[in-house]
Backbone as a ProteinNet text record, in pm:
[ID]
protein_1_A
[PRIMARY]
XXXXXXXXXXXXXXXXXXXXXXXXXXXXXXXXXXXXXXXXXXXXXXXXXXXXXXXXXXXXXXXXXXXXXXXXXXXXXXXXXXXXXXXXXXXXXXXXXXXXXXXXXXXXXXXXXXXXXXXXXXXXXXXXXXXXXXXXXXXXXXXXXXXXXXXXXXXXXXXXXXXXXXXXXXXXXXXXXXXXXXXXXXXXXXXXXXXXXXXXXXXXXXXXXXXXXXXXXXXXXXXXXXXXXXXXXXXXXXXXXXXXXXXXXXXXXXXXXXXXXXXXXXXXXXXXXXXXXXXXXX
[TERTIARY]
106.8	23	130.1	24.2	156	121.8	235	230.1	221.4	83	96.7	216.1	249.2	302.9	439.9	477.7	598.1	641.1	732.5	774.1	738.6	794.2	796.7	628.2	568.2	415.8	342.4	227.4	176.9	105.2	90.7	100.2	-55.4	-146.6	-304.9	-366.1	-393.7	-485.7	-569.6	-670.7	-807.2	-832.1	-899.6	-927.9	-883.3	-938	-914.7	-754.5	-663.4	-567.7	-521.4	-608.7	-615.8	-686.3	-817.6	-893	-804.7	-728.4	-677	-556.2	-509	-406.6	-428.6	-546.9	-590	-650.8	-671.2	-763.1	-585.2	-481.2	-331.7	-334.7	-373.1	-338	-414.1	-539	-644	-574.4	-484.6	-513.3	-379.2	-303.4	-102.9	-76.9	-136.9	-96.8	-165.8	-266.1	-340.1	-311.7	-208.7	-141.5	-58.2	56.3	137.9	29.8	-82	-140.5	-200.6	-265.8	-377	-217.5	-139	-53.3	-39.9	-75.1	-62.4	-181.8	-301	-456.2	-440.8	-395.1	-400.7	-381.5	-228.1	-152.5	-246.4	-301.8	-400.8	-489.1	-571.3	-693.7	-642.9	-523	-438.9	-421.4	-368.1	-355	-514.9	-636	-723.7	-826.6	-739.3	-879.8	-757.3	-663.6	-575.5	-548.5	-590.9	-550.1	-601.9	-573.1	-598.9	-750.9	-818.4	-906.8	-979.1	-974.5	-1095.9	-1231.3	-1352.7	-1443.3	-1589.5	-1605	-1699.3	-1880.3	-1882	-1960	-2038.4	-2190.3	-2265.9	-2177.7	-2205	-2162	-1989	-1930.4	-1773.3	-1776.9	-1826.7	-1794.3	-1887.3	-1982.1	-2044.5	-1980.4	-1875.9	-1814	-1715.8	-1616.2	-1508.2	-1572.5	-1659.6	-1681.2	-1785.7	-1838.8	-1912.3	-1793.7	-1702.3	-1616	-1539	-1498.3	-1383.7	-1476.7	-1627.2	-1734.4	-1717.3	-1704.4	-1700.6	-1550	-1401.6	-1348.9	-1323.6	-1377	-1390.3	-1492.6	-1564	-1639.2	-1577.1	-1491.1	-1416.9	-1278.7	-1220.9	-1163.3	-1240.1	-1322.9	-1405.7	-1471.9	-1472.2	-1501.2	-1362.2	-1240	-1114	-1118.7	-1127	-1119.3	-1181.7	-1279.9	-1386.4	-1381.9	-1361.7	-1355.2	-1231	-1089.9	-970.4	-1004.8	-1067.9	-1067.8	-1193.6	-1244.4	-1360.6	-1506.6	-1499.4	-1670.9	-1710.7	-1744.5	-1822.3	-1979.6	-2053.4	-2216.3	-2171.5	-2103.8	-2053.6	-1995.6	-1907.1	-1839.7	-1993.9	-2076.8	-2159.4	-2279.9	-2269.6	-2415.6	-2330.3	-2227.8	-2124.4	-2086.5	-2129.7	-2149.7	-2287.3	-2368.6	-2469.9	-2508.2	-2436.1	-2422.7	-2303.3	-2228.8	-2104.2	-2168.7	-2222.3	-2262.5	-2386.8	-2482.5	-2562.6	-2495	-2397	-2317.4	-2278.4	-2234.9	-2131.6	-2206.7	-2315.2	-2402.8	-2463.7	-2527.3	-2569.9	-2435.2	-2277.5	-2202.9	-2160.3	-2152.1	-2167.6	-2279.2	-2421.4	-2551.6	-2507.4	-2504.6	-2473	-2387.8	-2239.1	-2142.5	-2198.5	-2232.6	-2282	-2426.2	-2497.1	-2640	-2611.1	-2531.1	-2480.7	-2611.7	-2726.9	-2801.2	-2918.9	-2905.1	-2997.9	-2945.5	-2786.6	-2712.7	-2858.4	-2906.8	-3008.7	-3101.7	-3147.9	-3289.7	-3251.6	-3099.1	-3040.4	-2994.6	-2957.8	-2954.7	-3041.9	-3180.1	-3323.5	-3361.9	-3346.7	-3426.6	-3456.9	-3322.1	-3276.4	-3385.6	-3423.4	-3529.3	-3657.8	-3701.3	-3806.5	-3801.6	-3601.6	-3631.9	-3615.8	-3557.4	-3588.7	-3682.4	-3800.9	-3944.4	-3999.6	-3950.8	-4008.7	-3979.5	-3835.2	-3797.2	-3866.1	-3872.5	-3947.9	-4054.8	-4184.4	-4301.5	-4351.8	-4336.8	-4366.3	-4323.6	-4236.9	-4154.8	-4240.1	-4280.2	-4372.1	-4496.2	-4571.5	-4672.2	-4738.2	-4579.5	-4616.5	-4588.7	-4447.4	-4392.4	-4442.8	-4480.8	-4573.6	-4441.6	-4509.4	-4464.1	-4302	-4297.5	-4185.6	-4066.3	-4109.7	-3975.5	-3830.7	-3857.9	-3741.6	-3729.7	-3635	-3634.4	-3662.8	-3780.5	-3883.7	-3856.9	-3706.9	-3628.1	-3574.6	-3542.2	-3518.6	-3652	-3786.5	-3894.3	-3908.6	-3922.7	-3925.3	-3852.3	-3739.6	-3636.1	-3648.4	-3706.8	-3684.1	-3839.9	-3974.2	-4103.3	-4052.5	-3992	-3984.5	-3893.6	-3751	-3741.1	-3788.9	-3833.8	-4000.9	-4049.2	-4148.6	-4221.8	-4173.7	-4030.1	-3963.9	-3918.3	-3906.5	-3877.8	-3981.5	-4070.9	-4172	-4253.4	-4299.6	-4377	-4268.6	-4111.9	-4090.8	-4032.5	-4135.7	-4112.7	-4248.3	-4338.4	-4492.1	-4520.6	-4583.9	-4588.6	-4765.7	-4798.5	-4952.7	-4924.7	-5062.9	-5028.2	-5174.6	-5216	-5368.6	-5386.8	-5490.2	-5501	-5659.6	-5680.3	-5759.4	-5718.7	-5565.5	-5529.5	-5470.2	-5488.7	-5444	-5275.9	-5192.6	-5070.4	-4993.3	-4908.3	-4806.7	-4649	-4611.1	-4466.7	-4432.7	-4308.1	-4223.3	-4156.2	-4137.5	-4041.9	-3950.5	-3877.9	-3706	-3669.6	-3549	-3555.2	-3536.7	-3508.9	-3512.4	-3632	-3708.9	-3777.6	-3785.5	-3658.2	-3642.1	-3601.3	-3643.4	-3650	-3482.3	-3439.8	-3286.9	-3198.7	-3258.8	-3225	-3224.1	-3308.1	-3296.9	-3202.5	-3169.6	-3080.7	-2928	-2888.9	-2773.4	-2764.7	-2848.3	-2848	-2842.8	-2818.2	-2783	-2645.5	-2567.8	-2466.3	-2309.9	-2357.1	-2257.4	-2265.6	-2099.5	-2039.2	-2088.1	-2061.9	-2093.5	-2246.2	-2340.3	-2455.8	-2491.8	-2391.9	-2380.1	-2392.5	-2320.2	-2284.3	-2437.2	-2543.9	-2659.3	-2675.4	-2674.8	-2656.1	-2550.2	-2470.8	-2373.5	-2292.7	-2356	-2335.5	-2460.8	-2581	-2694.4	-2831	-2810.7	-2950.9	-2901	-2790.6	-2715.8	-2730.7	-2639.9	-2637	-2756.4	-2850.1	-2997.3	-3021.6	-2963.7	-3013.4	-2977.2	-2889.7	-2813.1	-2827.1	-2877.1	-2856.2	-3004.1	-3092.3	-3202.9	-3282.9	-3381.6	-3441.5	-3545.3	-3496.8	-3554.4	-3543.5	-3606.3	-3644.4	-3508.2	-3452.9	-3345.4	-3250.4	-3232.5	-3138.3	-3081.4	-3147.7	-3140.2	-3095.6	-3231.3	-3191.7	-3033.2	-3005	-2840.7	-2766.7	-2805.7	-2653.3	-2720.6	-2832.1	-2827.2	-2806.8	-2778.4	-2752.9	-2764.5	-2819.6	-2877	-2752.4	-2764.1	-2684.5	-2689.3	-2710	-2804	-2898.2	-2958	-3110.1	-3155.8	-3047.5	-3042.6	-3010.8	-3067.1	-3042.3	-2957.9	-2862.6	-2757.9	-2710.4	-2670.3	-2559.2	-2487.3	-2445.9	-2289.5	-2252.8	-2118.8	-2051.4	-1886.3	-1877.9	-1731.5	-1736.3	-1633.4	-1610.8	-1677.2	-1677	-1755.7	-1682.5	-1522.5	-1463.8	-1526.1	-1621.5	-1672	-1762	-1814	-1953.3	-1785.5	-1662.3	-1619.8	-1497.8	-1477.8	-1411.2	-1524.1	-1657.1	-1748.1	-1738.8	-1766.5	-1772.6	-1672.6	-1554.9	-1405.4	-1383.2	-1440.8	-1406.3	-1495.8	-1606.6	-1707	-1720.9	-1660.3	-1578.8	-1506.5	-1401.9	-1307.4	-1327.1	-1413.9	-1461.6	-1506.7	-1599.3	-1637.9	-1617.5	-1442.6	-1377.6	-1301.5	-1303.2	-1240.4	-1293	-1453.3	-1538.9	-1521.3	-1512.6	-1496.5	-1356.1	-1272.8	-1175.5	-1154.1	-1222.1	-1200.1	-1335.3	-1424.9	-1514.1	-1431.8	-1310.3	-1223.2	-1145	-1113.2	-1012.5	-1072	-1170.2	-1305.9	-1350.6	-1374.3	-1444.9	-1283.4	-1218.9	-1048	-952.6	-883.5	-713.4	-661	-601.2	-487.7	-375.2	-290.1	-184	-152.7	-77.7	-68.9	-193.4	-278	-451.4	-478.1	-449.5	-465	-391.1	-303	-188.8	-188.8	-213.5	-212.8	-322	-449.7	-546.3	-554.6	-483.8	-485.6	-350.2	-280.8	-258.8	-282.4	-417.9	-466.5	-583.9	-660.1	-770.3	-699.6	-566.1	-458.6	-470.3	-425.6	-435.7	-539	-655.6	-798.5	-766.2	-769.3	-766.9	-668.9	-545	-449.9	-513.1	-558	-616.7	-738	-849.8	-979.8	-988.3	-944.4	-948.4	-821.2	-706.1	-585.2	-585.9	-688.7	-716.6	-783.4	-793.9	-900.2	-769.4	-874.3	-796.6	-719.8	-815.2	-765.4	-577.4	-569.6	-482	-330.6	-431.8	-288.9	-281.5	-325.6	-312.8	-229.6	-111.4	21.5	22.1
-123.6	-14.3	126.4	229.2	343.6	427.4	442.6	561.8	686.1	767	892.3	1009.2	942.1	1040.4	1060	990.8	1008.3	1095.7	1194.6	1302.8	1309.8	1204.6	1155.2	1130.3	1149.5	1139	1215.9	1220.5	1352	1447.7	1526	1663.5	1667.5	1678	1685	1823.8	1888.7	2045.3	2038.7	2120.5	2107.6	2270.6	2291.8	2437	2448.4	2605.6	2653.6	2765.3	2679.4	2790	2926.8	2899.6	3055.4	3124.4	3102.7	3195	3221.9	3114	3193	3267.9	3248.5	3363	3472.4	3530.1	3607.6	3710.6	3643.5	3666.4	3743.7	3706.8	3716.7	3857.1	3875.3	3976.5	4067.8	4030.7	4187	4215.7	4112.6	4199.1	4136.8	4191.1	4141.5	4156.9	4210.6	4252.5	4120.4	4052	3976.9	3846.3	3790	3653	3723.1	3825.5	3867	3895.4	3975.9	4008.6	3912.3	3805.1	3686.6	3658.2	3622.8	3555	3647	3754.5	3829.8	3844	3846.1	3863.2	3701.5	3628	3456.2	3403.3	3512.2	3515.7	3594	3693.3	3792.6	3688.7	3589.3	3523.3	3425.2	3324.5	3251.7	3279.8	3395.9	3497.1	3501.6	3560.9	3583.2	3420.8	3318.3	3196.4	3072.8	3088.5	2944.7	3003.3	2983.8	3016.4	2988.2	2961.1	2890.6	3009.1	3039.2	3115.3	3080.5	3124.7	3080.6	3153	3145.7	3130	3147.1	3250	3206	3266.7	3360.6	3402.1	3364.8	3353.2	3281.9	3353.5	3509.6	3614	3547.9	3549.6	3508.1	3375.4	3265.9	3154.2	3158.1	3227.6	3283.2	3392.8	3475.3	3578.9	3465.4	3400.1	3324.3	3189.9	3141.3	3010	3081.4	3139.7	3236.4	3315.5	3386.7	3381.1	3284.8	3229.7	3117.1	3026.9	3034.7	3036.5	3099.8	3217.9	3325.5	3309.4	3262	3261.6	3180	3074.5	2917	2978.2	3063.8	3041.6	3191.1	3261.7	3345.5	3237.1	3158.7	3058	3008.6	2987.4	2889	2962.6	3110.1	3198.4	3224.6	3268.2	3241.3	3154.2	3001.6	2931.3	2924.9	2936.2	2957.8	3091.4	3191.8	3284.3	3318.6	3293	3287.5	3213.9	3101.4	3029.9	3063.9	3178.1	3202.6	3171.6	3126.3	3087.6	3220.1	3295.5	3445.1	3397.7	3326.5	3264.9	3176.5	3090.7	3042.6	3105.9	3207.7	3298	3424.3	3404.8	3482.4	3419.1	3240.2	3205.8	3169.5	3181.5	3134.3	3265.1	3434.7	3516.6	3565.4	3525.6	3513.5	3484.7	3317.7	3341.4	3353.9	3415.1	3455.9	3566.7	3696.3	3808.6	3816.7	3715.9	3741.3	3649.2	3562.5	3562.6	3663.1	3717.5	3868.3	3951	4004.6	4064.3	4036.5	3893.5	3834.3	3875.4	3796.7	3862.2	3970.9	4081.6	4222.8	4260.6	4237.5	4234	4226.2	4074.3	4032.4	4049.8	4092.4	4154	4314.2	4327.7	4489.6	4479.4	4332.8	4326.3	4182.7	4177.8	4086.8	3979.3	4076.8	4027.5	3981.9	3965.5	3923.7	3746.2	3693	3590.3	3477.2	3492.7	3332.9	3347.5	3488.1	3458.1	3412.3	3426	3348.4	3176.4	3200.3	3030.3	2971.9	2977.5	2951.7	2933.5	3016.3	2979.7	2865.9	2831.8	2728.2	2641.7	2627.9	2460.8	2529.5	2640.6	2684.1	2660.1	2670.8	2643.1	2507.6	2437.4	2245.4	2233.2	2271.9	2251.8	2334.5	2411.6	2438.7	2343.5	2327.2	2228.9	2101.3	2046.4	1895.3	1917.3	2005.4	1996.3	1928.7	2011.1	1988.3	1866.7	1804.6	1667.2	1593.3	1597.1	1497.6	1458.7	1626	1604.3	1563.8	1594	1528.4	1385.8	1384.3	1235.5	1085.2	1174.2	1084.5	1088.9	1030.3	1069.8	945.1	865.8	784.3	816.1	928.3	1024.2	1031.4	1082.3	1097.3	1010.1	955.3	889.3	929.4	845.1	887.3	1016.7	937.4	1010.7	1127.9	1170.3	1302	1409	1333.6	1377.8	1450.6	1358.5	1353.2	1521	1480	1602.3	1739	1717.6	1845.7	1939.5	1880	1882.3	1914.2	1842.2	1911.2	1999.3	2052.8	2170.5	2302.5	2242.5	2329.3	2387.5	2310.6	2357	2434.5	2418.9	2495.2	2600.4	2630.4	2802.4	2867.9	2795.9	2860.1	2979.1	2991	3105.4	3233.3	3277.1	3334.3	3434.6	3375.8	3400.5	3411	3452.5	3420.2	3609.8	3618.6	3804.9	3776.7	3920.9	3933.7	3897.1	3815.5	3802.8	3907.8	3962.4	4050.8	4083.6	4206.6	4330.3	4245.1	4144.7	4063.9	3987	3988.8	3936.8	3804.3	3770.8	3631.1	3644	3521	3536.2	3399.4	3451.6	3319.3	3351.5	3230.1	3233.8	3346.5	3436.2	3482.2	3401.3	3490.7	3440.6	3412.7	3523.2	3499.7	3527.2	3522.4	3549.9	3616.1	3752.7	3886.4	4001.8	4058.8	4134.3	4186.5	4289.3	4327.5	4250.2	4248.7	4197.4	4209.6	4164	4173.4	4314.8	4352.7	4472.4	4573.3	4551.1	4663.2	4630.4	4522.6	4455.2	4487.8	4475.7	4544.3	4639	4753.1	4905.3	4949.2	4817.7	4865.4	4821.3	4738.5	4697.8	4789.3	4924.9	5007.2	4946.3	5001.8	4993.1	4856.7	4743.4	4609.3	4606.4	4666.4	4721.6	4800.2	4870.7	4929.8	4809.7	4725.4	4621.2	4531	4580.9	4473.8	4437.9	4530.8	4549.7	4430.9	4433.5	4355.6	4226	4249.2	4104.8	4021.2	4082.2	4028.4	4048.7	4077.5	4156.2	4061.1	4103.1	4043.3	3906.2	3871.7	3713.7	3626	3696.4	3613.9	3573	3617	3601.4	3469.1	3429	3263.7	3230.7	3227.6	3147	3096.3	3127.6	3093.3	3052.6	2976.7	2897.1	2958.3	3037.8	3140.3	3151.9	3246.4	3277.4	3348.9	3448	3510.1	3458.5	3346	3242.9	3185.9	3184.9	3119.4	3200.8	3330	3444.4	3529.4	3533.7	3600.5	3512.9	3400.3	3302.9	3295	3362.4	3366.9	3404	3422.1	3529.3	3478.4	3597.8	3610.9	3628.7	3528.9	3545.9	3513.4	3594.8	3568.5	3517.1	3540.8	3553.2	3363.3	3345	3223.1	3231.7	3167	3154.4	3070.2	3115.7	3013.9	3026	2917	2950.4	2937.7	3074.3	3115.3	3043.3	2926.9	2832.6	2904.7	3026.8	3061.8	3119.3	3182.2	3212	3364.1	3371.3	3534.9	3621.6	3661.8	3743.4	3880.8	3946.4	4009.4	4001.4	3901.6	3867.4	3796.3	3726	3666.4	3776.2	3867.6	3990.7	4030.8	4083.2	4134.8	4087.7	3964.4	3859.2	3869.1	3822.7	3827.5	3966.3	4040.9	4212.7	4176.7	4161.5	4205.2	4121.6	4014	3872.9	3912.9	3957	4046.6	4148.4	4240.4	4304.3	4283.4	4106.1	4075.1	4005.7	3950.7	3878.7	3982.3	4154.5	4204.6	4257.6	4242.4	4296.2	4163.7	4033.2	3934.2	3934.3	3959.3	4025.6	4128.7	4223.1	4310.7	4323.8	4205.6	4161.1	4101.8	4003.1	3961	4055.5	4116.3	4218.4	4315.8	4381.2	4424.8	4332	4232.6	4133.4	4048.3	3979.2	3944.8	4061.4	4015.3	4082	3972.9	4055.2	3944.7	4002.4	3948.5	4024.7	4028.1	4199.4	4186.6	4228.5	4159.1	4188.6	4324.6	4423.4	4540.8	4573.4	4574.9	4650.4	4596.4	4446.6	4364.4	4329.3	4430	4458.6	4565.4	4696.3	4820.2	4759.7	4663.1	4650.4	4576.8	4479.7	4423.3	4499.5	4632	4722.4	4828.5	4838.6	4903.5	4801.5	4695.6	4591.1	4583.8	4594.9	4551.9	4688.6	4874.2	4981.8	4943.3	4895.8	4887	4775.7	4628.7	4568.2	4583	4685	4669	4823.3	4947.4	5074.2	5119.7	5093.5	5181.5	5331.8	5400.2	5530.6	5601.4	5515.7	5552.1	5713.5	5796.9	5902.7	5810.6	5667.7	5626.6	5606.4	5566.9	5538.6	5671.9	5810.8	5925.6	5944.7	5902.7	5961.8	5951.1	6020	6005	5889.8
15.7	-31.7	7.5	-106.9	-95.5	41.5	106.3	185	158.7	194.1	137.2	224.3	310.4	425.5	353.9	245	229.7	100.6	155.3	84.5	-49.9	-131.3	-245.8	-333.8	-231.2	-308.2	-360.1	-439.6	-511.2	-418.4	-457.3	-428.2	-468.5	-381.7	-416	-381.3	-484.8	-499.5	-552.7	-437.4	-487	-498.9	-595.4	-646.3	-784.7	-772.9	-949.2	-919.2	-920.1	-993.9	-1034.3	-1155.9	-1248.7	-1184.5	-1063.2	-992.4	-908.4	-794.5	-710.2	-779.2	-866.4	-900.9	-940.7	-971.7	-1035.9	-837.9	-769.5	-672.8	-608.9	-628.4	-541.6	-607.6	-782.7	-878.5	-753.7	-758.4	-731.7	-612.9	-487.9	-384.9	-342.6	-401.2	-387.8	-202	-109.7	22.8	89.6	26.2	101.6	173.4	85.9	149.2	275.4	267.9	341.5	470.2	464.1	581.6	601.1	591.2	646.1	706.1	722	855.8	915.6	959.6	1068.6	1166.6	1025	1107.2	1163.8	1115.8	1154.6	1264.6	1302.8	1425.2	1548.8	1490.9	1577.7	1628.8	1537.8	1562.7	1675.1	1586.7	1721.4	1879.2	1891.5	2007.2	2082.7	2010.1	2057.3	2136.3	2047.9	2051.4	2135	2092.4	2156.1	2233.2	2346.6	2468.3	2590.6	2736.3	2834.8	2896.3	2949	2932.4	3105.4	3201.2	3287.7	3278.8	3250.9	3222.1	3342.9	3395	3493.9	3490.1	3433.1	3350.5	3207.9	3188.9	3045	2968.8	2954.2	2874.7	2828	2935.8	2907.4	2848.4	2831	2785.1	2608.5	2648	2508.2	2408.7	2442.9	2331.7	2332.3	2430.1	2384.9	2237.7	2304.1	2186.1	2075.7	2083.1	1963.7	1897.6	1969.2	1887.4	1741.5	1886.8	1754.9	1708.3	1685.7	1599.4	1488	1427.9	1349.1	1333.9	1402.8	1325.9	1245.7	1265.4	1150.7	1095.2	1099.1	905.3	843.3	924.3	800.2	801.7	825.1	719.8	629.5	632.2	503.6	392.4	447.7	345.1	234.9	343.7	287.8	165	204.7	139.7	-3.9	11	-113.8	-234.7	-122.3	-197.2	-255.3	-225.2	-296.1	-458.8	-436.8	-543.3	-649.5	-619.5	-701.2	-675.7	-575.2	-556.6	-463.8	-572.7	-467.2	-426.7	-500.6	-406.5	-334.4	-315.8	-148.5	-103	-114	16.7	54.4	-65.7	17.2	117	42	169.7	308.1	289.2	425.3	509.8	408.2	486	571.7	462.2	572.7	738.1	756	896	933.4	894.3	980.3	1031.5	932.6	983.6	1103.3	1077.2	1197.5	1298.1	1297.9	1389.8	1458.6	1377	1446.3	1526.1	1493.1	1512.4	1646.1	1652.1	1804.4	1893.9	1835.7	1938.7	2011.9	1881.2	1914.4	2025.1	2025.5	2077	2206.4	2242.1	2352.8	2443.4	2366.8	2490.7	2512.8	2417.1	2507.7	2589.4	2550.2	2663.2	2736.8	2810.3	2846.1	2912.6	3006.5	3058.7	2954.8	2811.8	2740	2684.8	2808.4	2736.3	2765.4	2885	2887.4	2828.3	2766.6	2672.2	2534.1	2488.8	2397	2351.2	2475.9	2507	2538.1	2580.8	2678.6	2524	2454.7	2271.8	2192.9	2248.8	2114.3	2180.2	2283.7	2309.5	2228.2	2180.2	2117.5	1964.7	1917.5	1769.1	1719.6	1827.2	1857.9	1838.7	1924.1	1915.3	1766.1	1704.7	1571.2	1469.1	1486.5	1374.4	1380.7	1507.4	1527	1501.7	1529.4	1499.5	1359.5	1314.8	1119.1	1112.6	1103.2	1049.8	1122.3	1258.1	1352.4	1273.3	1269.1	1207.1	1065.1	988	848.6	823.8	882	875	1024.2	1101.5	1200.3	1276.8	1424.9	1557.7	1580.7	1478.5	1498.6	1371.3	1367.1	1191.8	1330.8	1400.5	1518.6	1607.6	1693	1837.6	1944.2	2013.4	2118.4	2193.5	2243.4	2341	2296.3	2185.9	2133.2	2152	2085.8	2077.7	2224.7	2345.2	2492.2	2497.2	2481.8	2582.6	2506.5	2397.1	2269.2	2344.7	2358.7	2432	2586.3	2640.6	2775.8	2806.2	2766.9	2725.5	2671.8	2576.3	2507	2654.4	2736	2785.5	2916.1	2931.8	3074.7	3052	2936.2	2868.8	2781	2743.6	2642.2	2678.9	2834.6	2916.9	2889.3	2884	2871.9	2741.1	2643.9	2526.6	2443	2544.5	2515.8	2464.2	2334.3	2335.5	2277.5	2249.2	2231.1	2096.1	2050.1	1894	1831.4	1958.2	1862.1	2028	1934	2089.2	2152.4	2119	2175	2270.4	2333.4	2452.2	2394	2320	2252.5	2242.3	2289.5	2294.3	2169.7	2121.5	2100.3	2094.2	2072	2139.6	2023.4	2043.7	1972.6	1900.1	1747.8	1633	1659.6	1772.8	1775.7	1929.6	1946.2	2083.6	2159.7	2062	2130.1	2106	2125.5	2130.8	2017.1	1960.8	1826.9	1740.5	1590.5	1470	1449.7	1362.6	1324.3	1285.9	1238.4	1148.3	1281.1	1363.3	1431	1557.2	1558.7	1645.8	1607	1467.5	1427.5	1410.2	1422.1	1449.9	1588.4	1624.4	1780.5	1802.8	1726.6	1730.2	1673.9	1595.2	1561.2	1419.5	1421.9	1290	1203.6	1290.1	1209.1	1172.6	1218.7	1197.3	1060.3	1037	928.6	778.9	787.8	738.1	661.7	679	701.2	557.8	455.1	327.9	255.7	300.5	217.7	317.3	440.7	512	508.5	488.3	500	418.7	352.4	214.5	112.5	71.2	-56.4	-2.7	48.3	80.3	70.4	144.2	168.8	4.5	-65.5	-248.9	-286.1	-185	-250.8	-152.6	7.4	101.5	129.5	89.6	96	-46.8	-40.7	-155.9	-210	-291.9	-364.9	-453.9	-566.4	-804.3	-734	-684.8	-742.8	-699.4	-615.6	-638.5	-756.3	-875.3	-974.6	-1077.2	-1050.1	-1153.8	-1175.3	-1057.1	-1011.7	-1110.5	-1139.5	-1177.2	-1379.2	-1381.3	-1534.5	-1620	-1765.7	-1834.7	-1973.8	-2023.9	-2176.9	-2304.4	-2382.3	-2516.4	-2587.6	-2726.4	-2866.5	-2870.6	-2712.6	-2701	-2670.4	-2552.4	-2515.5	-2337.6	-2274.4	-2156.4	-2112.4	-2075	-1996.1	-1867.5	-1787.8	-1629.1	-1630.1	-1518.7	-1512.9	-1431	-1506.1	-1432.8	-1421.5	-1414.4	-1426.8	-1271.2	-1207.6	-1132.4	-1090	-994.3	-942	-846	-920.4	-859.2	-808.1	-831.2	-796.6	-672.9	-649.3	-551	-411.7	-467.5	-382.7	-318.8	-400.8	-299.9	-204.3	-244.7	-174.4	-27.1	-42	99.5	150.2	60.7	167.9	246.9	211.8	220.1	337.8	359	458	603.9	550.8	651.2	741.8	648.6	713.5	859.5	765.8	937.7	1005.8	981.6	1067	1140.1	1120.5	1209.7	1304.5	1258.3	1330.5	1427.8	1447.1	1492.9	1665.6	1616.5	1650.1	1756.9	1702.7	1834.6	1898.6	1866.1	1942.3	1998.6	2009.3	2125.7	2250	2205	2249.8	2372	2282.6	2339.6	2458.6	2401.3	2559.6	2662.8	2620	2780.5	2820.2	2812.2	2845.4	2854.4	2937	2897.9	2846	2716.3	2667.1	2650.4	2670.2	2596.1	2504.3	2466.7	2361.6	2230.2	2235.8	2158.3	2083.5	2180.7	2089	2003.9	2068.4	1982.9	1805.4	1849.5	1732.1	1625.3	1703.2	1632.5	1635.7	1597.3	1572.8	1431.4	1441.3	1330.2	1203.3	1247	1147.9	1099.9	1197.9	1111.8	1033.8	1029	929.9	778.6	845.2	738.8	627.6	723.5	626.4	524.5	600.3	516.8	397.3	390.5	304.1	147.7	227.3	113.3	59.9	111.9	71.8	26.1	149.7	86.1	75.2	-25.4	9.4	-6.3	-52.2	-57.3	60.5	168.3	313.1	350.1	408.5	492.3	578.5	663.1	806.7	768.2	625.9	633.1	575.7	569	573.8	696.3	839.5	1004.5	1036.6	1078.1	1127.6	1239.3
[MASK]
++++++++++++++++++++++++++++++++++++++++++++++++++++++++++++++++++++++++++++++++++++++++++++++++++++++++++++++++++++++++++++++++++++++++++++++++++++++++++++++++++++++++++++++++++++++++++++++++++++++++++++++++++++++++++++++++++++++++++++++++++++++++++++++++++++++++++++++++++++++++++

């Protein structure tokens, strides 16, 4: 049997070399600055941390999730998969807004955690109603129903002026756009981070029309790479990871992180906005 760890073994390469090369041409600083960003991410998340409160645990682990979101987007974006990057950005942006919001409103962390029981119940009920009670393991069904009953009352809201109540559609009384507005700078990116990616992430008619083109009177599917979408998604994702790092710096005492953060912010500007007034500051 061939030893795949042998130094002479063939190197497997997945992706599109031409698209990656084009990406490097468009953004010549990216590869160098990514190494610095990766070091900062390691500093923030690859560490031993004593965490005593729910918001501390949430900030650290949700921030780690966002860092993984970012690396996934990097992988597809540099290979020209703009639509794939947008689909991933949809989740990353929502994760980032939620992290920033709860960091600023830590007393609401419990509601976010408890609402998981409501979400699982909402996912389960249509399956059981359509495919029957045996569609899911009975132990899992019982556990979801028990947890749902324990938290349901705290999420009840008025359905109408008649006094009838229903379970709220989300864990927070604010809709997502209103929540994003309260998160500062990251909220201002709701169009590139949420509205546009939704076209690709959900099962909608727009998901297909965005990929069609008309040539010589015929419709065809765009199979080429999507460098503009890839760049837009990665630029916004780069913003998101900086916010996740900012939260770590504010929530925890991590030696050297603040200084590295400042460098990473400048790197962002040099990569994506080289004409920015920010770079002209002394």
